[in-house]
C-alpha positions as CSV (number, residue, x, y, z in Angstrom):
1,M,12.9,3.6,-27.9
2,V,12.9,5.1,-24.7
3,T,16.3,6.5,-23.5
4,A,17.1,6.8,-19.7
5,E,17.7,10.8,-20.7
6,N,14.2,10.9,-22.3
7,L,12.7,9.1,-18.9
8,K,14.6,11.3,-16.3
9,E,13.3,14.5,-17.9
10,V,9.9,13.3,-18.0
11,L,10.5,12.4,-14.4
12,I,11.6,15.5,-13.4
13,K,9.0,17.2,-15.0
14,N,6.0,15.2,-13.8
15,L,7.2,14.8,-10.5
16,K,8.3,18.0,-9.9
17,L,11.9,17.5,-9.4
18,E,12.9,21.1,-10.5
19,D,16.2,20.7,-8.3
20,L,17.6,17.6,-10.4
21,T,18.9,17.4,-13.8
22,P,18.8,13.8,-15.6
23,S,22.6,13.5,-14.9
24,D,22.1,14.0,-11.0
25,I,20.1,10.8,-11.4
26,D,22.0,7.3,-11.6
27,D,20.4,4.7,-13.7
28,T,20.2,2.2,-10.7
29,M,19.9,4.7,-8.0
30,P,16.3,3.5,-6.0
31,L,13.3,5.6,-7.2
32,F,11.8,5.0,-3.3
33,G,13.6,5.5,-0.2
34,E,16.1,7.8,1.6
35,E,18.9,6.5,-0.6
36,G,17.5,7.2,-3.7
37,L,15.4,9.7,-5.1
38,G,13.0,9.8,-2.2
39,L,9.9,9.4,-3.9
40,D,7.2,8.2,-1.7
41,S,3.5,6.5,-2.1
42,V,1.9,9.7,-3.3
43,D,4.8,10.4,-5.9
44,S,4.2,6.5,-7.0
45,I,0.6,7.5,-8.1
46,E,2.0,10.2,-10.2
47,L,4.8,8.1,-11.5
48,V,2.2,5.3,-13.0
49,L,-0.2,8.0,-14.3
50,S,3.2,9.8,-16.0
51,V,4.3,6.7,-17.4
52,E,0.8,5.9,-19.0
53,K,0.6,9.4,-20.4
54,E,3.8,10.1,-21.8
55,F,4.5,6.5,-23.1
56,G,1.3,4.7,-23.2
57,I,2.2,2.0,-21.2
58,K,-0.7,0.6,-19.1
59,I,0.9,-0.6,-15.7
60,A,-2.3,-2.7,-14.4
61,D,-1.0,-5.1,-12.0
62,S,0.1,-3.3,-8.6
63,K,1.7,-6.5,-7.7
64,E,4.7,-5.8,-9.8
65,Y,5.0,-2.0,-8.9
66,E,8.2,-2.9,-6.7
67,K,10.0,-4.4,-9.6
68,I,9.0,-2.0,-12.1
69,F,9.6,0.8,-9.9
70,T,13.2,-0.6,-8.3
71,N,15.2,2.2,-10.4
72,I,15.2,4.0,-13.8
73,Q,16.5,1.0,-15.6
74,S,14.1,-1.2,-14.1
75,L,11.5,1.1,-15.4
76,L,13.1,1.7,-18.6
77,D,13.5,-2.2,-19.4
78,Y,9.7,-2.2,-18.5
79,I,8.8,0.6,-20.9
80,N,10.7,-0.4,-23.9
81,A,9.2,-4.1,-23.6
82,R,6.2,-2.7,-23.8
83,L,6.7,-0.1,-26.9
């Protein structure tokens, strides 16, 4: 089972968010947009690749991206449901 702390560390490393620590990222903070982490469409590609590489989870349906990548908690729920 992946923890929120593990997931945040992976995101910080793979998305080059070195100025953040896992404790800086709230589980319900939006991943995209100015009110959250501020990720953009280029980051979304890296995010998908990171999840697939680090956790062995394929995210094939791009129609689900908005739901899956809403925040840390939604991504964590998706990953753990498929492990």
